[in-house]
N, C-alpha and C positions, 0 to 999 in steps of 0.2 A: 538606563543602561548602562554595564559595566564597560569600562576601558579594556578594551582587549589588550592582550599581553605582548614580548616582542616575537617571539616566533610567527603566532599569523602574520603579524606584520610584517615580516621579512617576507613570506611567502606572497602574500598580498601586493608588495610591491615588485616581487619579480613574475608574477603573472599577470599583471595589470600591464608591465612593459612588454611582455612576452604578446599581449593584447593590443600593444600599440596606444597606450595610455599610461598614466602616472598615478600613482595610489598617494594622496594626500592626509587619510588620516582611518582608522578602523575602528569598528564599535562592536559586541558583541550583540546579535539581538536574542529577545525571550524566544520560547518555544521549542527549538530545538530535544527533542527527546532522545535520539540516538546520536547525533552529531552535534560538532559545535559549528555558530552562524554567524556570519559577519557581517556587516554593511559596510562596503568601502567605497571611502569620497575619493573622489578622481579630480583630476583636471575636466571632465566632463560629467557624463552621466553617473549615478551612482550603481555600484555593483555590488554583487553578493560573491564572499568567499566559503565556501563550504570546506569543512574540515571532517573526514568521513572516519566513525571509529572502525578501531580494527581490533581483533580479537583472535588467537590462535584456534579457539574452539569453534568458531565463527567464521567458515574461510569464504564466505558469499563476496562476490567482489561488488558491492553496493556501488563505488565510483565508477567504476565500468560498466555496472548495470546504466547508471543513470545517464551517463555520457554518451553510449551508444544510441538510447532511445530518444532523448535529445537532437543527438547529431541525425539521425533517420526521420524522425517525424518533422523537424525544422528543414532538412532537405528535399522535405515534400510539399513545403510550403505551408504548413503548419503553425501559425504566428500565436498562437494563445497558450503558447510553454515560454520559460525562460530560453534566451537564447544561448549556447554552451559557447564558451569563449576562448579560456585555456586551462589547462591541469596538468599536474604534476602527481603522478602513479605512483612515484618513490615516497613522497611525500603524505600521498592519500588526502589530496584536496583539488578542489575544482573551482573556477572562478564562472559567474554567468551573469547574463544581467539580472536586472533587480527588479522583480514586479513589484509593482504598485496596485496597493489595495488591500483590504482588510477580510476577515474572515467573516464568513455568513453566519447570523445568527439561526437556529433552529426554525423560526417561523417564515424565515424569508425562502427556504427550501421548498418553492414549488413548480409547478410547472414548467414555466420560462427555463430557470434552472436545471431541472431534470432534462429538458431538451440541447441546452448548451452544454452539456456534459454528453447526451448522447451524439451529439455533431463534434465534437473532438474527438470521440472515438473511430465516427463515420471518418473522418477528413484523415485519422492518423492512417487507415484503412484503406482510401480512396485507391480505385484501380491504377496502374496494377499492381498488385501489392507483391511485396516482396520481402516477408516476415523471415525467412529464410536467413536472411542478415542476421537478424538477432539471435542471439542466445535466447536458451529459454528461459523463461522468468523464474524469479525463486519459487519453487514448490510449482511449477509448472505442472499442467494436468494435462496428457491427452487420450484419456481413455476413464472412465468410471471407475476402473480397479485403480489407477492412479489416483482420483480423487478419494477414495475410500482410504488407502494406503495414507494419504499424504493426511489425514484428519486422525487415523489410528495414531500416527505418530507424534502427533500435536498430543493426542491424550495421553499417551504412555509416556511423553517428556515431564507431564507434570507428576511423574510419581517419583521424581526427582527434586524437590523442593530443595530451595536455598535454604539448610540448618540456621541461618541467622536470621530468614527471613519474619518482620512482624508480623502477628496473626497466622503464623503458620498451621496451628490446629486448626483452626478456621477452616483455613482454605484445605487442609487435608480432610477433613468432615464434608465440605462441598461438594470435594471430587467424589469421593467415596457412597455419599447418599443422593448426590443432584446430578453432576458430569457423567460420570461413569455408565451410571443405567440410562440417563438419557441417551448418550452414544449407541449404545448395543440399542436400545429399540430402533435408532434411526439407522444405523446400518443392517439391521436385519431388512426394514421397510425397502432400502434401497436394493438390497438381495433378492426381495421379493418379486419387484418390480422388474428386474433383472430375469426373472424365472429360474433364479439357484443357476443359470447357464453362466460359467465361468469363461466361456468365449464370448459371450455377450460384453461380462465386464471387462475382459483384457482387448474388446475390440478396438483397434485404434481410431481416433479422431481424424478423417481424412485432412492431408496437407494444407490443401484448400480453404478449409474452416477455419485453421488456427489464425490468428490475429497478432497483431502489432498492441502488447498489452500494457498500460500502466502498473498494471496489478494493484496495487494496494490504492483504488481509486474511490475517491470520495470528496465530501466535499469540505472533510478535514483538511484536504490538501488543495486547495482552491481560495483563490483572492478575487474578490470583488472590488471592481476600479468604481471613481464615482459615476461614470454613465453606465453601469450595470453590467459591464464584460465583466467576464470570467477569465482568470487566469490559472492555468493547474500546474501546480508542483510539484517535486519530490517523486523522485523515480527510480530510486536505489533498488527495487524489486522488479522494473521493469522487462519486458522481453516478448517472447511467442509463446503463447498460451491458448487455452480453449476458452474462447468466447463467454461460455455458461458460466466458467470461475470467475471471470469480470464480472456478469451480471449478479450474482449470486454476494459476491465481496460488497459491490456498491450498494446493496439494499439490507447488510447485514452489519456494517461499518457503524458503534456507536457511538462515536464522538460528535458526528452532527449526522444523526440520524436522516434518512430520505424515507419519508411516508411513502406506504406499501400500495397507497392508490396510485400512484406514478410508477407501479412496473410495470403494468401491461403498455404506456407509451415509451419507457426506455428500451423494452427486449423490440417491440415493433420496430421501433425506431432503429436500430442495432438489425435486425432482419432484415429490413427493406433496404437501410443505409449503404451494407456490406456486401449484402446479397447472400444472408444465413438462409440453412434450408429448416425446414420444421422441427426438426432433431432437435435444433438449437433450443428453441424455447420448451419443449418435453423434456431437456436435460436439465435447465437452469430449475425448472418445476421441480424435478426429482430430487434435486440436489441441494435446495433451499437450506430445508432444516441441518442438512450437514454441515453447511457452513455457517450456522447461527451456532452450530457445537464447535467449529473451527474458531472463530469468532470470540466465543466465552471462553477458549486456552489463551487466544493471543491478548484478551486482559488480562490476565493472571500473570502474563510473562515478569511482573516485579518479583513474583514470587521465586523466578529461579537464576541462579548465580549468572549466568554469562549473560542475560538479561539487564538483571540489577549493575554488572560492570560498566553496561552502556549507558546506561541510565546516568550512572555516577558521572560517567566521561559527558554528558550533555547537562546536567544538573547537579545543583551541588547536593542538597539533601530534600527531606520531606518523604522519606520513602515509606517511612508507616503509615503514613495518610493515604498517601499513593497506593498502597496495599491496600487499606479498609475502603477507599470508594473504587478500587477492581475489583472486588469481591461483589459488590453491590451491583456492578454493571456486569457483571459473568454471571449474576442470578437473573436478572432482569433480561439478560439475552437467551437464555433457556426460558422463560416463560413466552419467549414470541415463538417457539415452536408449535407447527399445526398451523400458523396464521399465513393465510393466502391475500 
């Protein structure tokens, strides 16, 4: 692990002091794709300093979203997330408790792990829910039309690839021949299910059915302790959202895939634990292929200028290899369409 520079160290000293502790040393952690993350040694337990990437082309308040979500669930007794300790909005940095653990290997994603993930979502939404205290999540959706428009924007965004991106021509061919035709078919299926009724597409999700959602939720953002307990991390897209969106994302994120055989368990756990109606599972079924398209778009973000800038903030090099890998992941994600 590389030794951190003076600026993060100064932030760590200031923020730990405001949390009633004293910073001793700072070490940058590997693995942050969008932000710089550091382990802070203190006179007590180690902490985490997170420095959030900011870009005028991306106005999302990542620090604010993560801080609000953690404060919300922590205040409700949820302890499977890091405790928020101190933040500096001006510097774009926050201090959290250090989560001990390791990433799960794909074969470890079993029914028990899926149940623990569902238990976290249920606990975060235990009665009496007060999710209106949260801002909408990143790309929050509160109607079928919102879901369709969100993914349409994702697809359209890929029409403006970074001219300097490695393998740009391969990406353009993939978009033209595979991704855009797949989205055309999936969007048509959603509209057909709604009976081409614009009112049905635009119908708003009842406020009582919205949940406090981690948004980018999956085992890529979980750490397993030696005793098997899971800690969930990284909530910079979190907020109020449709539970069907969370359920689709959970089974579409390609980094540490969740086997589809566990989907009924997860959907039923959320439905029963939160008290969601049957329309939740029907909506999650209808939207699953659309979210496969969405995740194919997400894994191609290395080809976009603003996302390349964010990766450069967190990672020093390796863009060409990342682009090659991400093209393969996007192709594999499209191959899942139609699987339930």
